C-alpha positions in Angstrom: 15.2 116.7 -16.2 13.5 120.1 -15.6 14.0 122.1 -12.4 10.3 121.6 -11.3 9.4 119.4 -8.4 9.5 115.7 -9.1 6.3 113.7 -8.7 5.9 111.6 -5.6 3.8 108.9 -7.1 4.5 106.9 -10.2 3.2 108.3 -13.5 1.6 105.0 -14.4 0.4 103.7 -11.0 -0.3 100.0 -10.6 -3.9 99.3 -9.6 -5.2 96.2 -7.8 -8.6 94.9 -6.9 -9.5 95.3 -3.2 -10.4 91.6 -3.0 -6.8 90.8 -4.2 -5.3 93.2 -1.7 -7.4 91.7 1.2 -6.3 88.2 0.1 -2.7 89.2 0.3 -3.0 90.1 4.0 -5.1 87.0 4.7 -8.5 88.5 4.8 -11.5 87.2 2.8 -13.9 89.9 1.4 -17.3 89.3 -0.1 -16.8 88.6 -3.9 -19.1 91.3 -4.8 -16.8 94.0 -3.6 -15.6 95.7 -6.7 -13.4 98.5 -5.5 -10.3 99.1 -7.6 -7.3 100.6 -5.7 -4.7 102.8 -7.3 -2.6 103.9 -4.3 -2.2 103.7 -0.5 -2.0 106.6 1.9 -1.4 106.8 5.7 -2.5 110.5 6.0 -5.7 112.1 4.8 -3.5 114.9 3.6 -1.8 112.6 1.1 -5.0 110.8 -0.1 -5.9 110.7 -3.8 -9.1 109.4 -5.4 -8.9 105.7 -5.6 -6.6 105.2 -2.5 -6.7 102.6 0.2 -6.7 104.7 3.5 -4.5 103.1 6.2 -6.3 104.1 9.4 -3.7 103.2 12.1 -3.7 103.6 15.8 -1.6 106.5 17.1 -0.3 107.6 20.4 -3.0 110.2 20.8 -5.6 109.6 18.1 -6.7 106.8 15.9 -6.6 107.2 12.1 -10.2 106.0 12.0 -11.2 109.2 13.6 -10.6 110.9 10.2 -12.7 108.4 8.1 -15.0 111.1 7.0 -12.1 113.1 5.6 -10.7 110.0 3.9 -14.0 109.4 2.2 -14.4 113.0 1.2 -10.8 112.9 -0.3 -11.7 110.0 -2.5 -10.6 106.9 -0.5 -12.3 103.8 -1.8 -11.4 101.4 1.1 -9.9 101.2 4.6 -7.2 99.1 6.2 -7.4 99.2 9.9 -7.5 97.2 13.2 -10.4 96.0 15.2 -10.6 99.3 17.1 -10.8 101.3 13.9 -13.3 98.9 12.4 -15.8 99.9 15.1 -16.1 103.3 13.7 -18.9 104.1 11.3 -18.1 104.2 7.6 -19.6 103.2 4.4 -16.2 102.2 2.9 -15.3 98.5 2.5 -12.8 97.6 5.3 -9.9 95.3 5.7 -9.3 94.4 9.3 -6.0 93.1 10.4 -3.9 92.8 13.6 -0.9 95.2 13.9 -1.8 97.2 10.6 1.3 99.3 10.8 3.5 96.3 10.7 1.5 94.8 7.8 1.5 98.2 5.9 5.1 98.3 4.7 5.1 94.9 3.2 1.7 95.5 1.6 3.0 98.8 0.1 6.0 97.1 -1.4 3.9 94.4 -2.8 1.3 96.8 -4.1 4.1 98.6 -6.2 5.7 95.3 -7.2 8.8 95.8 -5.1 10.3 98.7 -7.1 13.5 98.9 -5.0 14.7 95.5 -6.5 15.5 97.3 -9.7 18.3 99.6 -8.3 20.9 99.6 -5.5 19.7 100.7 -2.2 22.0 101.8 0.7 20.4 102.7 4.0 22.6 105.0 6.2 22.1 105.3 9.9 23.9 107.0 12.8 23.5 109.9 15.1 25.3 112.3 12.9 26.5 112.4 9.4 23.5 110.7 7.7 22.6 113.8 5.7 26.2 114.5 4.7 26.9 110.9 3.7 23.8 110.6 1.4 24.6 113.9 -0.3 28.2 112.8 -0.9 26.7 109.5 -2.2 24.6 111.5 -4.7 27.8 113.4 -5.9 29.7 110.1 -6.0 27.2 108.5 -8.2 26.2 111.5 -10.2 22.8 113.2 -9.7 21.6 112.2 -13.0 21.8 108.4 -12.1 20.8 108.6 -8.3 18.3 109.4 -5.7 18.5 110.7 -2.1 16.0 110.4 0.6 16.6 112.2 3.9 16.4 115.2 6.3 16.8 117.9 3.7 14.4 116.1 1.5 14.1 113.7 -1.4 15.7 114.2 -4.7 15.4 111.9 -7.8 17.8 112.5 -10.6 18.7 115.8 -8.9 15.1 117.0 -8.9 13.4 117.8 -5.5 10.4 115.7 -4.4 8.1 116.7 -1.6 9.1 114.9 1.6 8.6 116.0 5.2 10.2 113.1 7.2 13.9 112.0 7.3 12.5 108.5 6.4 9.0 108.7 4.8 6.2 106.4 6.0 6.1 103.1 4.1 3.3 104.0 1.5 5.0 107.2 0.5 8.5 105.5 0.5 7.4 102.7 -1.8 5.6 105.1 -4.1 8.9 107.1 -4.3 10.7 104.0 -5.1 8.2 103.3 -7.9 9.0 106.8 -9.3 12.8 106.0 -9.0 12.1 102.9 -11.1 10.3 104.9 -13.8 13.1 107.4 -13.8 15.7 104.6 -14.3 17.6 105.4 -11.2 20.7 103.2 -10.6 21.2 103.8 -6.9 19.4 105.4 -3.9 21.1 106.6 -0.7 18.6 106.9 2.1 18.8 108.1 5.7 17.3 105.7 8.1 16.3 107.1 11.4 15.6 105.2 14.6 12.1 106.4 14.6 11.6 104.8 11.1 13.0 101.6 12.4 10.8 101.4 15.4 7.7 102.4 13.5 8.4 99.9 10.6 8.6 102.4 7.8 11.4 100.4 6.1 9.9 97.0 6.6 8.8 95.0 3.6 12.1 95.2 1.7 15.8 94.7 2.3 18.5 97.3 1.6 21.4 96.1 -0.5 23.7 97.7 2.2 23.1 99.0 5.6 25.7 101.5 6.7 26.5 102.4 10.4 28.3 105.7 11.0 28.2 106.4 14.8 26.1 106.6 17.8 25.8 109.3 20.6 23.2 110.8 22.8 20.1 111.8 20.8 16.4 111.3 20.6 16.0 110.5 24.4 12.6 112.1 24.2 11.6 109.1 22.1 13.9 106.3 23.4 14.1 105.4 27.0 17.9 105.5 27.1 21.0 105.2 24.8 20.9 101.4 25.0 17.3 101.3 23.6 18.4 103.8 21.0 21.4 101.6 19.9 19.1 98.5 19.7 16.8 100.4 17.4 19.7 101.3 15.2 21.0 97.7 15.3 17.8 96.3 14.2 18.6 97.6 10.6 21.6 95.2 10.5 19.4 92.1 10.3 18.5 89.8 7.4 15.0 91.3 7.4 16.3 94.8 6.6 19.6 94.4 4.7 21.9 92.0 2.8 25.3 93.5 3.9 26.6 95.7 6.6 29.2 98.4 6.3 30.4 99.6 9.7 32.6 102.4 11.1 34.9 100.6 13.6 36.3 103.9 14.9 33.0 104.1 17.0 32.6 101.9 20.0 29.0 101.1 19.1 30.2 100.2 15.6 32.6 97.7 17.0 29.7 96.2 19.2 27.5 96.1 16.2 30.1 94.2 14.1 30.0 91.5 16.8 26.2 91.4 16.9 25.1 91.5 13.3 24.5 88.2 11.5 25.1 90.0 8.1 28.4 89.9 6.1 30.4 92.9 7.3 32.7 95.4 5.6 34.5 97.8 7.9 36.0 101.2 7.4 38.1 103.6 9.6 39.2 107.3 9.2 41.4 107.1 12.3 43.8 104.3 11.6 41.9 101.3 13.1 42.4 98.0 11.2 39.6 97.9 8.6 38.8 96.8 5.1 38.7 100.5 4.0 41.3 102.9 5.7 42.1 106.5 5.5 45.9 107.2 5.3 48.1 110.2 4.7 45.3 112.5 5.8 46.0 116.2 5.1 43.4 118.7 6.4 43.2 122.2 5.0 40.9 125.1 5.3 38.4 123.9 2.7 38.4 120.2 3.4 40.7 117.2 3.6 42.9 115.3 1.0 43.9 111.7 1.7 44.6 108.3 0.4 42.2 105.4 0.7 43.4 101.8 1.1 40.8 99.1 0.4 40.4 95.4 -0.2 42.4 93.6 -2.8 45.2 96.2 -2.9 42.9 99.1 -3.9 44.6 102.5 -3.5 43.1 105.8 -4.5 43.3 109.5 -3.7 40.3 111.3 -2.3 39.5 114.9 -1.7 36.7 115.6 0.8 35.3 119.1 0.2 34.3 119.5 3.8 36.6 119.9 6.8 36.8 117.5 9.7 37.9 113.8 10.2 34.1 113.0 10.7 33.6 114.0 7.0 36.4 111.8 6.0 34.6 109.0 7.7 31.4 110.0 5.9 33.2 109.9 2.6 34.8 106.6 3.4 31.3 105.2 4.1 30.1 106.1 0.7 33.1 104.5 -1.0 32.9 101.3 1.0 29.1 101.0 0.8 28.7 101.5 -2.9 31.8 99.5 -3.8 30.3 96.5 -1.8 27.2 97.0 -4.1 29.3 96.8 -7.2 30.1 100.4 -8.1 33.6 101.5 -9.2 35.5 103.0 -6.2 37.7 105.2 -8.4 34.6 106.8 -9.9 33.0 107.2 -6.5 36.1 109.0 -5.2 36.2 111.3 -8.2 32.5 112.2 -7.8 33.0 113.0 -4.1 35.8 115.4 -5.0 33.3 117.2 -7.4 30.7 117.6 -4.6 29.5 121.2 -4.1 29.0 120.5 -0.4 25.9 119.9 1.7 23.3 122.5 2.7 23.8 123.5 6.3 26.5 121.0 7.0 29.8 122.9 7.5 28.5 125.3 4.9 30.7 128.4 4.3 29.2 131.8 4.0 31.4 134.1 2.2 30.5 137.8 1.8 34.0 139.2 1.3 34.9 139.1 5.0 38.4 138.4 6.4 37.3 135.7 8.7 35.7 132.3 8.2 31.9 132.0 8.7 30.3 128.5 8.9 26.8 127.4 9.4 26.2 123.8 10.7 23.3 121.6 11.8 25.2 120.5 15.0 22.5 120.2 17.7 23.9 117.3 19.8 26.9 117.3 22.1 28.9 115.0 20.0 28.2 117.0 16.8 29.3 120.3 18.6 32.5 118.7 19.6 33.2 117.3 16.1 32.5 120.5 14.3 34.6 122.6 16.7 37.6 120.2 16.8 37.5 120.0 13.0 37.8 123.8 12.7 40.4 124.5 15.5 43.5 123.3 13.6 42.6 125.5 10.5 41.6 128.6 12.5 44.7 130.8 13.2 42.5 133.2 15.3 39.7 132.8 17.7 37.0 130.2 17.4 33.5 131.7 18.1 30.3 129.6 18.3 26.7 130.7 18.5 24.6 127.9 20.0 21.3 127.2 21.6 19.1 124.1 22.1 15.7 123.1 20.9 12.6 123.1 23.1 10.3 120.1 23.5 13.2 117.8 23.1 15.7 115.9 25.3 16.5 118.2 28.3 19.5 116.3 29.3 21.6 117.2 26.3 21.3 121.0 26.9 24.1 121.4 29.5 26.1 118.9 27.6 26.0 121.0 24.4 27.0 124.1 26.4 29.9 122.1 28.0 31.1 120.9 24.6 31.0 124.3 23.2 32.9 126.0 26.1 35.5 123.2 26.1 36.4 123.7 22.4 35.6 127.4 21.5 37.3 130.6 22.6 33.9 132.4 22.8 30.5 130.8 23.3 27.4 133.0 22.5 24.4 131.2 24.0 21.1 132.1 22.3 17.8 130.6 21.1 17.4 127.7 18.7 13.8 126.5 18.2 12.1 127.1 21.7 8.9 125.7 20.3 6.4 125.8 23.2 9.1 126.1 26.0 10.3 129.2 27.7 13.4 130.3 25.8 15.2 131.8 28.8 14.9 128.5 30.7 16.5 126.6 27.7 19.3 129.2 27.6 20.0 128.8 31.4 20.3 125.0 30.9 22.9 125.5 28.1 24.7 128.2 30.2 24.9 125.8 33.2 26.9 123.4 31.1 29.1 126.1 29.4 30.0 128.3 32.4 32.7 126.0 34.0 34.5 125.6 30.7 37.7 127.4 29.6 35.9 129.4 26.8 34.4 132.7 27.6 30.6 132.6 27.7 27.9 135.3 27.0 24.1 135.1 26.8 22.4 136.9 23.9 18.6 136.5 23.7 17.3 136.5 20.2 19.1 134.5 17.5 19.6 137.3 15.1 21.1 139.5 17.9 23.4 136.7 18.8 24.7 136.2 15.3 25.2 139.9 15.0 27.2 140.0 18.2 29.5 137.3 17.1 30.0 138.9 13.7 30.7 142.2 15.3 33.5 140.6 17.4 35.1 138.6 14.6 38.7 139.6 13.3 40.9 138.5 10.6 41.7 134.9 10.9 38.8 134.0 13.3 36.1 131.5 12.7 32.5 132.1 13.5 30.3 129.0 13.7 26.5 129.3 13.8 25.3 126.0 15.1 22.1 124.1 15.6 19.7 124.8 12.7 21.8 124.3 9.5 19.6 124.1 6.5 16.3 125.0 8.3 14.5 128.1 7.0 12.3 128.8 10.0 12.3 129.2 13.7 9.6 127.8 15.9 8.6 130.1 18.8 5.5 129.5 20.9 4.2 127.1 18.3 4.6 129.5 15.4 7.2 129.1 12.7 8.9 132.4 11.7 11.0 132.8 8.7 14.7 132.4 9.7 17.6 131.0 7.7 21.0 131.1 9.6 22.9 131.4 6.2 20.9 134.3 5.0 21.0 136.1 8.4 24.8 135.6 8.7 25.4 136.8 5.2 23.3 139.9 5.8 25.0 140.8 9.1 28.5 140.3 7.6 27.6 142.8 4.8 26.2 145.2 7.3 29.3 145.1 9.5 31.7 145.4 6.4 
């Protein structure tokens, strides 16, 4: 494959008569309607000539408000609800109740259920989804696999445009159709709670659904942690998956094992009784070596190229999930050992300095704790963390992030993450409120670059500096404007300046 961007729709798209589509969702159209549909799109920005435009109700606007744009972009028909059907349009219209719920199954049918031709593993959890899917890509070999998630979609190692952790159903099924054309053998996919609630992964069943963990997150979307858990748990039903793989080190995982009606395979990185277990765990500065004990007497050596017991769990999740789906666990382990790492996840920045520099996406209390506790045993000097919190998101986690940082680091530099439309100083104060009582020293440095510079200037031989929160992101949103900012590039530049 070339290094250019992968297409997001099949090269040879299936086309269907609009009357046939309407009949599939139980709607009768006049027989003289002759439109031929070559794709489905939920956003006018994604529309192509010949598409069926799905005009869905939203929290603020209705998709039918953009019918003129859809028609101008080449839509040949509309799928909507009774409210949307009341808007003026010259396009033939299919009207159904709950069009969002119907859209996923319709999209899968339209593309002739492409995911049936390869292994699909859906990975959910508060943290570790991206790392797990990237380790899966390494385990399977990029030339044979696909990944869908936060950092984007890759098909046979080639990036494809994607701006959601879990794409909307029409885009996802089109990507699956591309994977079928590319003869992909397996796809590892992040499944967010948003996607489950909004029905983006309806209409097909994963071969395996994998649960990593659950902590406080997305409480700007879910009413509480219980609602968040139940959203995640909905993946582990016959409508969405055929087999469950669950981390029983996590209390929510143990609860899920009792609740799910699916066949269950368990794993543990911490010595709990499980089908797949990590033993003889040997952490080192660059990662962890261990042995894995599996079903039917399986024993294998595994080298995880990322530090931390949570990354041992992520690697175990890959071995367990794809072994259940019929892949060779020895080959999976060998592939994980060859992984180059994951962008923005415990990513080392080496510019010749005599201390360790790490960039990580940790932007939740549990993730901050996990990263710092992983680095503490392999840091002979001081552990320094640069941390902030995002604006326009869950306010309650801000002091908890500060508390976690001060509990486990020697020095906490509180700064700005993505303030978005909020006052940056107010966000910093909330983080400082949680950090101030902790044993670690705490300092406030407004401006993310200045804060990273401060941490680098203080670092000595044997120290570890962690820049947490943004990971792979290449921009910082301030007052609604996204400015170029990559923690990895800035950290490298400042290390070189101080050298």
